[in-house]
Backbone as CSV, one residue per row, in Angstrom:
resi,resn,N_x,N_y,N_z,CA_x,CA_y,CA_z,C_x,C_y,C_z
1,MET,-7.894,-4.935,-8.416,-7.923,-3.585,-7.921,-6.772,-2.765,-8.488
2,ALA,-5.546,-3.156,-8.181,-4.392,-2.398,-8.641,-4.177,-2.651,-10.127
3,LYS,-3.954,-1.595,-10.855,-3.755,-1.699,-12.291,-2.370,-1.171,-12.631
4,GLU,-1.853,-1.572,-13.765,-0.518,-1.170,-14.184,-0.471,0.265,-14.704
5,LYS,-1.617,0.811,-15.131,-1.595,2.138,-15.730,-1.287,3.203,-14.681
6,ASP,-0.794,4.349,-15.134,-0.449,5.450,-14.244,-1.733,6.065,-13.696
7,VAL,-1.763,6.275,-12.407,-2.963,6.761,-11.745,-2.638,8.055,-11.026
8,SER,-3.462,9.082,-11.220,-3.261,10.328,-10.483,-4.330,10.422,-9.406
9,LEU,-3.887,10.656,-8.180,-4.793,10.749,-7.050,-4.966,12.209,-6.657
10,LYS,-6.072,12.481,-5.991,-6.316,13.824,-5.498,-5.914,13.947,-4.029
11,VAL,-4.982,13.108,-3.599,-4.431,13.193,-2.248,-2.916,13.203,-2.345
12,ARG,-2.306,13.915,-1.410,-0.853,13.946,-1.332,-0.474,13.619,0.105
13,PRO,0.146,12.473,0.341,0.489,12.091,1.711,1.538,13.030,2.306
14,LEU,1.471,13.200,3.618,2.394,14.073,4.327,3.493,13.265,5.002
15,ASP,4.613,13.910,5.249,5.754,13.332,5.956,6.122,11.955,5.416
16,ASP,6.153,10.932,6.277,6.594,9.601,5.842,5.415,8.679,5.568
17,ARG,4.299,9.249,5.175,3.119,8.433,4.877,3.120,8.004,3.411
18,VAL,2.445,6.861,3.176,2.412,6.241,1.850,0.977,5.847,1.548
19,VAL,0.519,6.054,0.304,-0.804,5.608,-0.136,-0.606,4.309,-0.909
20,VAL,-1.288,3.239,-0.444,-1.137,1.913,-1.038,-2.504,1.408,-1.467
21,GLU,-2.575,0.876,-2.689,-3.797,0.237,-3.152,-3.630,-1.266,-2.959
22,PRO,-4.456,-1.893,-2.096,-4.320,-3.335,-1.845,-4.582,-4.141,-3.113
23,LEU,-3.781,-5.191,-3.289,-4.020,-6.121,-4.381,-5.138,-7.058,-3.954
24,GLU,-5.832,-7.637,-4.912,-6.978,-8.488,-4.593,-6.545,-9.740,-3.853
25,ALA,-7.411,-10.206,-2.955,-7.147,-11.424,-2.190,-7.197,-12.629,-3.113
26,GLU,-6.478,-13.660,-2.740,-6.458,-14.893,-3.525,-7.849,-15.524,-3.539
27,GLU,-8.282,-15.979,-4.711,-9.585,-16.617,-4.830,-9.487,-18.130,-4.765
28,LYS,-8.264,-18.676,-4.924,-8.034,-20.116,-4.892,-6.882,-20.421,-3.954
29,THR,-6.941,-21.588,-3.350,-5.808,-22.043,-2.555,-4.764,-22.648,-3.482
30,ALA,-3.609,-22.998,-2.953,-2.560,-23.614,-3.769,-3.028,-24.951,-4.334
31,GLY,-3.944,-25.606,-3.634,-4.466,-26.892,-4.108,-5.596,-26.760,-5.106
32,GLY,-6.048,-25.535,-5.405,-7.081,-25.314,-6.403,-8.487,-25.184,-5.847
33,ILE,-8.637,-25.092,-4.535,-9.961,-24.963,-3.928,-10.398,-23.506,-3.991
34,LEU,-11.600,-23.256,-4.500,-12.127,-21.895,-4.567,-12.576,-21.451,-3.183
35,LEU,-12.226,-20.214,-2.820,-12.574,-19.673,-1.509,-13.782,-18.752,-1.609
36,PRO,-14.767,-18.894,-0.717,-15.865,-17.921,-0.686,-15.363,-16.605,-0.090
37,ASP,-16.119,-15.524,-0.301,-15.708,-14.216,0.193,-15.467,-14.212,1.696
38,SER,-16.254,-14.959,2.444,-16.114,-14.962,3.900,-14.820,-15.632,4.361
39,ALA,-14.232,-16.476,3.552,-13.019,-17.196,3.941,-11.743,-16.505,3.478
40,LYS,-11.850,-15.483,2.646,-10.671,-14.794,2.140,-10.042,-13.956,3.253
41,GLN,-8.725,-13.974,3.317,-8.010,-13.158,4.285,-7.822,-11.761,3.722
42,LYS,-7.650,-10.795,4.632,-7.366,-9.440,4.185,-6.053,-9.453,3.411
43,PRO,-5.999,-8.773,2.278,-4.744,-8.756,1.519,-3.657,-8.023,2.302
44,GLN,-2.432,-8.496,2.175,-1.302,-7.858,2.826,-0.292,-7.362,1.802
45,ARG,-0.677,-7.367,0.536,0.181,-6.867,-0.534,-0.533,-5.733,-1.233
46,GLY,0.237,-4.789,-1.716,-0.364,-3.685,-2.432,0.653,-2.956,-3.281
47,ARG,0.145,-2.033,-4.082,0.984,-1.220,-4.951,0.966,0.209,-4.436
48,VAL,2.150,0.808,-4.340,2.292,2.176,-3.838,1.811,3.145,-4.916
49,LEU,0.847,3.997,-4.538,0.309,4.981,-5.478,0.914,6.368,-5.285
50,ALA,1.294,6.686,-4.050,1.876,8.003,-3.766,2.695,7.922,-2.491
51,VAL,3.750,8.720,-2.416,4.587,8.780,-1.215,4.745,10.231,-0.786
52,GLY,4.905,10.423,0.513,5.126,11.761,1.053,6.568,12.201,0.847
53,PRO,6.875,13.440,1.231,8.226,13.968,1.027,9.260,13.402,1.989
54,GLY,8.848,12.739,3.053,9.775,12.184,4.039,9.663,12.929,5.354
55,LYS,10.050,12.270,6.414,9.966,12.841,7.751,11.145,13.776,8.003
56,LEU,10.916,14.816,8.779,11.990,15.732,9.134,12.815,15.141,10.271
57,ASN,14.146,15.214,10.153,14.991,14.760,11.249,15.272,15.931,12.199
58,ASP,16.116,15.713,13.189,16.398,16.742,14.193,17.069,17.987,13.613
59,LYS,17.759,17.830,12.498,18.449,18.956,11.856,17.534,19.726,10.900
60,GLY,16.298,19.256,10.730,15.370,19.915,9.827,15.477,19.458,8.383
61,GLU,16.206,18.373,8.136,16.365,17.843,6.782,15.374,16.708,6.560
62,ARG,14.916,16.558,5.340,13.983,15.477,4.990,14.746,14.176,4.813
63,MET,14.232,13.105,5.431,14.819,11.772,5.257,14.139,11.111,4.063
64,VAL,14.910,10.521,3.181,14.402,9.915,1.949,13.682,8.610,2.278
65,LEU,12.519,8.386,1.641,11.759,7.146,1.841,12.357,6.004,1.028
66,SER,12.178,4.783,1.525,12.728,3.595,0.857,11.829,3.065,-0.256
67,VAL,10.566,3.475,-0.254,9.637,3.006,-1.282,9.317,4.146,-2.239
68,HIS,8.949,3.781,-3.453,8.634,4.761,-4.486,7.310,4.391,-5.138
69,LYS,6.738,5.323,-5.858,5.489,5.086,-6.575,5.666,3.924,-7.537
70,GLY,4.710,2.978,-7.508,4.755,1.822,-8.391,5.327,0.577,-7.744
71,ASP,5.993,0.698,-6.586,6.549,-0.469,-5.900,5.432,-1.360,-5.371
72,GLU,5.674,-2.667,-5.364,4.757,-3.605,-4.740,5.312,-3.919,-3.357
73,VAL,4.472,-3.790,-2.332,4.936,-3.920,-0.958,4.087,-4.922,-0.178
74,ILE,4.645,-5.404,0.937,3.940,-6.245,1.888,3.847,-5.450,3.177
75,TYR,2.648,-5.382,3.753,2.441,-4.602,4.971,1.715,-5.449,6.001
76,GLY,1.701,-4.980,7.238,1.046,-5.698,8.317,-0.453,-5.818,8.088
77,ARG,-1.040,-6.872,8.617,-2.452,-7.178,8.375,-3.385,-6.038,8.783
78,TYR,-3.121,-5.394,9.903,-4.030,-4.353,10.393,-3.402,-2.966,10.358
79,SER,-2.397,-2.764,9.546,-1.724,-1.466,9.508,-2.444,-0.493,8.584
80,GLY,-2.246,0.768,8.845,-2.796,1.826,8.012,-4.266,2.089,8.250
81,SER,-4.757,3.094,7.571,-6.161,3.490,7.647,-6.798,3.292,6.282
82,ASP,-7.958,2.640,6.257,-8.680,2.439,5.004,-9.453,3.706,4.671
83,VAL,-9.240,4.226,3.456,-9.866,5.467,3.015,-10.352,5.267,1.588
84,GLU,-11.449,5.923,1.236,-11.929,5.888,-0.146,-11.543,7.201,-0.816
85,VAL,-10.802,7.086,-1.933,-10.346,8.250,-2.693,-10.738,8.041,-4.140
86,ASP,-11.470,8.959,-4.699,-11.916,8.876,-6.101,-12.641,7.556,-6.375
87,GLY,-13.416,7.072,-5.406,-14.182,5.851,-5.582,-13.379,4.576,-5.452
88,ARG,-12.137,4.667,-4.981,-11.272,3.484,-4.825,-10.867,3.353,-3.365
89,GLU,-10.822,2.108,-2.901,-10.376,1.834,-1.539,-8.848,1.801,-1.511
90,VAL,-8.247,2.653,-0.695,-6.791,2.675,-0.535,-6.458,2.683,0.947
91,LYS,-5.206,2.413,1.256,-4.708,2.480,2.626,-3.690,3.600,2.698
92,ILE,-3.767,4.376,3.783,-2.744,5.383,4.051,-2.023,4.922,5.304
93,MET,-0.701,4.717,5.176,0.081,4.184,6.297,1.437,4.861,6.349
94,ARG,2.087,4.739,7.486,3.449,5.229,7.616,4.400,4.255,6.945
95,GLU,5.550,4.754,6.527,6.532,3.894,5.879,6.965,2.763,6.818
96,GLY,6.975,3.014,8.116,7.363,1.998,9.087,6.400,0.824,9.160
97,ASP,5.151,0.999,8.679,4.171,-0.098,8.658,4.432,-1.075,7.519
98,ILE,5.257,-0.677,6.559,5.586,-1.541,5.422,6.675,-2.503,5.856
99,LEU,6.429,-3.792,5.674,7.352,-4.823,6.133,8.436,-5.132,5.105
100,ALA,8.066,-5.122,3.817,9.030,-5.496,2.778,8.593,-4.953,1.434
101,LYS,9.567,-4.859,0.534,9.320,-4.476,-0.839,9.493,-5.732,-1.686
102,VAL,8.529,-6.028,-2.570,8.591,-7.219,-3.411,9.473,-6.918,-4.615
103,THR,10.474,-7.763,-4.836,11.344,-7.593,-5.994,11.031,-8.668,-7.015
104,LYS,11.218,-8.362,-8.246,10.898,-9.295,-9.345,12.136,-10.056,-9.748
């Protein structure tokens, strides 16, 4: 699903929301057993496609987000909303739903 090439979306997330494209679920177990579609778990990793400008604090200033476009992230299993944009399935979630950023 997620590709390395630069992708332009026709959506712009608001406040502290992030658009994430889920990475494909594992097709094999660590032992090499192939999994049927019904046994695959929902992916919890994805690539950030777009980020909002940040949430406003009490002083009216924008708070900077910790994730940026292109980051690979881990998010909660049932977090965010599944939306189809330009024929692609993406998740729109708040930055707080992201559990970790994957570093290389």
